C-alpha positions in Angstrom: 39.2 52.3 99.7 40.4 48.8 98.6 40.1 49.8 94.9 42.0 53.1 95.6 44.9 51.2 97.3 45.1 48.6 94.6 45.1 51.3 92.0 47.9 53.2 93.8 50.0 50.0 94.2 49.6 49.2 90.5 50.7 52.8 89.6 53.7 52.5 91.8 54.7 49.2 90.2 54.4 50.8 86.8 56.4 53.9 87.8 59.1 51.7 89.4 59.3 49.5 86.3 59.5 52.5 84.0 62.1 54.3 86.2 64.2 51.1 86.5 64.1 50.6 82.8 65.1 54.2 82.2 68.0 53.9 84.6 69.2 50.6 83.1 68.9 52.1 79.6 70.9 55.2 80.6 73.5 53.1 82.3 73.8 50.8 79.3 74.1 53.8 77.0 76.9 55.5 78.9 78.6 52.1 79.4 78.5 51.6 75.7 80.0 55.1 75.1 82.8 54.3 77.6 83.6 51.0 75.9 83.6 52.6 72.5 85.8 55.5 73.7 88.2 53.0 75.2 88.2 51.0 72.0 88.8 54.0 69.9 91.7 55.2 72.2 93.2 51.7 72.2 93.0 51.4 68.5 94.4 54.9 67.9 97.4 54.1 70.2 97.9 50.8 68.5 97.6 52.5 65.1 100.1 55.1 66.1 102.6 52.5 67.2 102.0 50.4 64.1 102.7 53.3 61.8 106.3 54.2 61.0 107.2 56.9 63.5 108.6 60.3 62.6 112.1 60.5 64.0 113.9 63.6 65.2 117.5 63.6 66.6 118.3 66.9 68.4 122.1 66.9 68.8 123.5 69.7 71.0 127.1 70.9 70.6 129.5 70.7 73.6 126.7 70.0 76.1 127.9 68.2 79.2 126.2 65.6 81.4 125.7 68.1 84.2 124.5 71.0 82.0 120.8 70.4 82.2 118.3 70.2 85.0 117.2 66.5 84.6 120.9 65.5 85.0 121.4 67.7 88.1 122.1 71.2 86.9 120.8 73.9 89.4 122.3 77.1 87.9 120.6 77.0 84.5 116.9 76.5 83.7 116.1 73.8 81.1 112.4 73.2 81.4 111.9 71.9 77.8 114.7 69.4 77.9 113.6 68.4 81.4 110.1 67.8 80.1 111.5 65.5 77.4 112.9 63.4 80.2 109.7 63.6 82.2 107.7 62.4 79.2 110.2 59.8 78.2 113.3 57.8 79.1 116.6 59.3 80.5 119.8 57.3 80.0 122.5 57.6 82.6 125.1 55.7 80.4 124.3 57.3 77.0 127.4 58.2 75.0 128.6 59.9 71.8 131.4 58.2 70.0 134.1 60.8 70.2 134.8 63.8 72.4 134.9 66.2 69.4 132.3 67.2 66.8 133.3 66.0 63.3 134.1 62.4 64.2 131.0 62.0 66.3 128.8 63.3 63.5 130.6 61.0 61.0 130.1 57.9 63.2 126.5 58.9 63.9 125.6 59.1 60.2 127.7 56.2 58.9 127.5 53.9 61.8 131.3 53.5 61.6 133.9 54.5 64.1 135.8 57.6 62.9 139.2 55.9 63.5 138.4 53.5 60.7 138.8 56.2 58.1 141.6 58.7 57.7 140.8 62.4 57.7 137.9 62.3 60.1 139.3 64.8 62.7 137.9 68.2 63.2 137.3 69.6 59.7 139.0 72.8 58.6 137.0 75.6 56.8 137.8 74.4 53.3 137.2 70.7 54.0 135.6 68.6 51.2 133.1 65.9 51.9 134.5 63.5 54.5 131.8 60.9 54.0 132.7 58.9 50.9 130.3 58.5 48.1 130.3 54.7 48.4 129.5 54.8 52.2 125.9 54.1 53.0 124.5 56.3 55.7 121.5 55.6 57.9 119.4 58.5 56.4 119.8 56.6 53.1 118.4 53.5 54.8 115.5 55.5 56.0 114.9 56.9 52.5 114.6 53.3 51.3 111.9 52.9 54.0 109.9 55.8 52.5 111.1 58.5 54.8 111.6 62.2 53.9 114.9 63.4 55.4 116.4 66.7 56.4 119.4 68.1 58.3 119.2 71.6 59.7 122.0 73.3 61.6 125.7 72.5 62.0 127.1 70.1 59.4 131.0 70.2 59.8 131.5 67.2 57.6 132.9 69.0 54.5 131.3 70.0 51.3 132.2 69.4 47.7 135.2 67.6 46.3 138.6 68.1 44.7 140.8 71.0 45.9 138.0 72.6 48.0 134.3 73.6 48.1 133.0 75.7 45.3 131.5 78.4 47.5 130.1 80.3 44.5 128.7 77.3 42.7 127.2 73.9 43.6 128.4 72.5 46.9 128.3 68.8 46.3 128.7 66.1 47.3 127.1 67.1 50.5 124.1 66.1 52.6 121.8 65.6 49.6 124.3 63.0 48.3 124.4 61.3 51.7 120.8 60.5 52.4 119.1 63.9 52.9 116.3 65.3 50.8 116.8 68.8 52.2 119.5 70.7 54.1 119.9 74.1 55.6 123.4 74.3 57.1 126.0 76.0 59.1 128.7 74.5 56.8 131.5 74.3 59.3 131.3 75.7 62.8 130.4 79.2 64.0 134.0 79.9 64.9 135.2 78.9 61.5 134.8 80.8 58.2 132.8 81.2 56.0 130.0 82.8 58.1 127.2 81.9 55.6 124.3 79.5 55.3 124.1 76.7 52.8 120.7 75.6 51.5 120.8 72.3 49.6 123.7 72.9 47.1 124.0 76.7 47.2 124.9 79.6 49.5 121.6 81.6 49.6 121.5 85.3 48.9 125.0 85.2 47.4 125.6 88.2 45.0 127.7 87.1 42.0 129.2 90.5 42.0 130.6 89.9 45.5 132.0 86.3 45.2 132.9 84.4 48.3 136.5 83.4 48.9 137.8 81.1 51.7 141.4 80.4 52.6 144.2 80.0 55.1 146.1 83.3 54.5 145.0 86.9 54.6 144.4 87.8 50.9 143.9 91.5 51.1 145.5 92.8 54.3 142.1 92.9 56.1 142.0 93.7 59.8 142.4 90.5 61.9 141.8 89.5 65.5 145.4 90.3 66.1 145.8 93.6 64.3 142.4 95.0 65.3 142.0 93.3 68.6 140.8 96.5 70.3 137.7 96.5 68.1 136.5 93.1 69.0 133.3 92.8 71.1 134.3 89.2 72.1 138.0 88.8 72.7 139.9 85.6 71.9 142.0 83.6 74.4 143.8 81.4 71.9 143.4 81.1 68.1 140.2 82.6 66.7 142.1 85.6 65.5 141.9 85.6 61.7 139.0 87.2 59.8 136.8 89.4 62.0 133.0 88.9 61.4 130.3 90.4 63.5 132.9 91.8 65.8 134.3 88.4 66.6 137.6 86.8 65.4 137.3 83.5 63.5 139.5 80.6 62.4 140.5 81.1 58.8 140.0 83.9 56.3 137.2 84.8 54.0 136.2 87.7 51.8 133.0 88.7 49.8 129.6 87.2 50.2 128.4 90.1 52.3 124.7 89.8 51.5 124.9 86.1 52.4 126.5 86.5 55.8 124.7 85.6 59.0 124.7 87.2 62.5 125.6 84.9 65.4 122.7 86.0 67.4 120.2 84.8 64.7 121.4 81.3 64.1 119.1 79.5 66.6 116.1 81.3 65.3 117.0 80.3 61.8 117.4 76.6 62.7 114.0 76.6 64.4 112.2 78.4 61.6 113.6 76.2 58.8 113.0 73.0 60.8 109.4 73.9 61.6 108.7 74.9 58.0 110.1 71.6 56.8 108.1 69.6 59.4 104.9 71.3 58.3 105.6 70.6 54.7 106.3 66.9 55.3 103.8 66.2 58.1 101.8 63.7 55.9 104.8 61.4 55.3 107.1 59.7 57.8 110.1 61.9 58.2 113.5 62.1 59.8 114.9 65.4 61.0 118.5 65.8 62.2 118.3 69.1 64.2 122.0 69.8 64.6 122.2 72.7 67.1 125.2 74.9 67.2 124.7 75.7 70.9 126.8 75.8 72.9 129.8 75.9 70.6 132.0 79.0 70.6 131.7 81.8 70.0 128.8 81.8 72.4 126.7 84.6 71.3 123.0 83.8 71.8 120.2 86.0 70.7 119.9 89.2 72.7 116.7 88.0 74.3 118.6 85.2 76.0 121.6 87.1 77.1 121.8 87.7 80.8 119.3 84.9 81.6 121.7 83.0 83.8 124.5 83.7 86.3 126.9 81.6 84.1 127.4 84.2 81.4 127.1 83.5 77.7 127.7 79.8 78.1 124.7 79.4 80.4 122.7 81.7 78.3 123.4 79.5 75.3 122.0 76.5 77.2 118.8 78.5 77.7 118.7 79.2 74.0 119.2 75.5 73.2 116.4 74.6 75.6 114.1 77.1 73.8 114.9 75.4 70.5 113.8 72.1 71.9 110.6 73.6 73.1 109.8 75.2 69.8 110.2 71.9 67.9 108.0 70.0 70.4 105.4 72.8 70.2 105.1 72.4 66.4 104.7 68.6 66.8 101.9 69.2 69.3 100.2 71.7 67.1 100.2 69.2 64.2 99.1 66.4 66.5 102.3 64.5 65.6 103.8 64.1 69.1 102.3 60.7 70.0 104.1 59.0 67.1 107.3 61.0 66.9 110.4 59.5 68.3 112.7 62.2 69.6 116.3 61.5 70.7 118.2 64.3 72.5 121.9 64.0 72.8 125.2 65.9 72.4 128.2 65.5 70.0 130.7 65.6 72.9 131.2 66.7 76.5 131.7 70.2 77.8 134.5 72.8 77.5 134.8 76.1 79.2 137.5 78.2 77.6 137.5 77.0 74.0 139.2 80.1 72.5 137.2 83.1 73.6 137.0 85.2 76.8 133.3 84.8 77.4 133.3 84.4 81.1 132.6 80.7 81.1 135.5 80.0 83.6 135.0 83.1 85.8 131.3 82.7 86.1 131.1 79.0 86.6 130.3 79.1 90.3 129.0 75.8 91.7 127.9 74.5 88.3 129.6 71.2 87.2 129.2 70.9 83.4 130.4 67.2 83.3 128.4 66.3 86.4 130.4 63.8 88.5 132.7 62.8 85.6 136.3 63.6 84.8 137.4 65.5 81.7 135.3 66.9 78.9 135.7 67.8 75.2 138.9 66.5 73.6 139.5 63.9 76.4 139.1 60.1 76.5 137.5 60.3 80.0 133.8 59.9 80.9 133.1 63.6 80.8 134.2 63.7 77.2 131.6 61.3 75.8 129.0 60.5 78.5 126.4 63.2 77.8 122.6 63.7 78.2 120.8 61.1 76.2 117.0 61.3 76.3 114.3 59.4 74.3 110.6 60.4 74.0 108.0 58.4 72.0 104.6 58.5 73.7 103.3 55.6 71.6 106.1 53.2 72.8 108.3 54.6 75.5 107.1 54.8 79.1 107.2 58.2 80.6 109.4 59.3 83.5 111.8 56.3 83.3 115.5 55.9 83.6 117.9 53.4 82.2 121.5 52.6 83.0 122.0 50.5 79.9 124.9 51.3 77.6 124.0 53.0 74.3 125.8 55.4 71.9 124.9 57.8 69.1 126.7 55.4 66.7 124.0 52.8 67.4 121.1 55.0 66.4 121.3 54.1 62.7 120.9 50.4 63.0 118.3 50.9 65.8 116.2 53.2 63.7 116.4 50.8 60.8 115.1 48.0 63.1 112.3 50.3 64.4 111.0 51.1 60.9 111.5 47.5 59.7 114.1 48.3 57.0 117.0 46.0 56.3 120.5 47.5 56.5 122.5 46.7 53.3 125.4 44.3 53.7 128.5 46.1 55.0 126.6 49.3 55.9 126.7 50.8 59.5 129.4 48.3 60.5 129.8 49.5 64.1 126.1 50.4 64.8 124.3 47.9 66.9 120.5 47.3 66.8 119.5 48.4 70.3 115.8 48.8 69.7 114.8 47.2 73.0 117.2 49.4 74.8 116.2 52.6 73.1 112.6 51.9 73.9 113.3 51.1 77.5 112.1 47.5 77.5 112.5 45.6 80.7 114.6 42.8 79.2 116.8 45.1 77.2 120.5 44.3 77.4 122.3 47.4 76.1 125.8 47.5 74.6 128.5 45.2 76.0 131.1 47.9 75.6 131.6 51.5 74.6 134.5 53.0 72.7 135.3 56.6 73.7 137.5 58.1 71.0 139.3 61.5 71.5 142.2 63.5 70.0 144.1 62.8 73.3 143.7 59.0 73.5 140.9 56.4 73.5 138.8 54.8 76.2 137.0 51.5 76.4 134.3 50.9 78.9 133.2 47.3 79.6 130.7 47.0 82.4 132.2 48.7 85.5 135.7 48.7 84.0 137.2 51.6 82.0 140.5 51.4 80.1 142.2 54.6 78.9 145.1 54.7 76.5 147.0 57.9 76.0 150.3 59.1 74.4 152.7 60.3 77.1 156.2 61.8 77.1 158.5 62.9 74.4 158.5 59.4 72.8 154.7 59.4 72.7 154.5 55.9 74.0 151.2 54.4 74.8 150.2 54.8 78.5 147.4 52.7 79.9 145.3 53.4 83.0 142.4 51.3 84.4 139.4 52.5 86.5 136.5 50.8 88.3 133.6 53.1 87.5 131.3 51.5 90.0 133.6 52.6 92.8 135.3 55.5 91.1 133.0 57.3 88.6 135.4 60.3 88.5 138.3 58.2 87.2 140.6 59.4 89.9 142.3 56.1 91.0 144.3 54.1 88.5 144.0 50.4 89.6 145.9 48.9 86.7 148.6 47.5 88.9 146.1 45.8 91.2 144.1 44.3 88.3 146.6 43.2 85.7 144.3 40.5 84.3 141.5 42.9 83.7 144.0 45.4 82.2 145.3 42.8 79.8 141.8 41.7 78.8 140.7 45.2 77.9 143.9 46.0 76.1 143.4 43.0 73.9 139.7 43.8 73.4 140.5 47.3 72.3 143.1 46.1 69.8 140.6 43.7 68.3 137.9 46.4 68.0 140.3 48.8 66.3 141.5 46.1 63.9 137.8 45.6 62.9 137.5 42.1 64.4 
């Protein structure tokens, strides 16, 4: 009996020791796996952030602060843009430089306010290159850092030189002479002729037997938006009544190039296809893509599959199409496993406009939608609604998700900021008005943001400094300067001019604006 008990106790001790050893070994094994996994994850995140990021700027056209869900829109679904904000940083004081397209794009690429160079207003159909050959652009700075660069979509900065673009030959200088390795363009705007694409230096699919001609007068008595108005499928409200293309009147005249012409409904699909092809071809190198959407510029004619998607008519449907474009670009990055180390900036070239020359229902179907959000004005104006737009940044390796910033930042600052992020020195004299706002763009806690924002427009100019906003406009027959002053912290809608009650602040901002415009 004693021997049996002793034998049993010894067996139990051996079983317990073996079981404990097994448990400890298993625990240690899985603990080691967890540590290794965490180490690999940490190293991969650190490696992603240490690598030069891919950079994509998605610039919408005529999109207002209140036009997307993450900025308060209720009438139009924008799930992909909203997800950018959910996955990144949403600015509430993000600005473009000007309340019209050409000067904003000029300042964005050159880092120089458009008012510093003559001829930077809205470019006509036959405009030659507005960016001077000697002007260094930030895509050129990125090329110096080893980046492949491309612009796909609306250009509207002129092509060629001399008396006008050579539409049947080489269209240069153009994007390829200003820092881009590849371009696929809407050369002007979709409401201006010619209605063709430009790929690198040429109009694709152009038949030499059917040459392209572009001008300001009707060369052959062709039907126009005036003489054949009853044939239009989208009527005009003002202007936009010269050459008829795709059943829509345009600004300017053109003939020929029939095999090269596009259809309005296909533009967004083409931008997405060309962008994704280029991303896939350049996925192994750091790249910069300027995705220059044409939505929601007039004529608003989104693809048939988007028409009728909102209660706002064609303008709302165009926002849905823009949102789809954003989703398709992000989807490609996800498929290629490039998302973690790709910096995406979503912005707009200026604020919203409803009737911009066509009777597309934008006014009649507006309902409760507020395109500029709480702000006054829109496209063409020097008020907040003209230049304060959606401004979203996503970069999973560096930018904290679902955050908001009220720091001041503009599209003009992106050039110097990107250069700082990739560690490339900006050449002396280049990007003169672009500020390095790396900490601001990445949402760092100690970021300062801009001290002031210049808001240029065809109807005047604004200057925001902190809570104060100065507006200078030309009034009356004598076109004398008129100044108004607003306190945005109390009056974000710029309804109450407080210039007479704050004369010192008015004088201070007037002097500051004069110094900025003088280049001091």
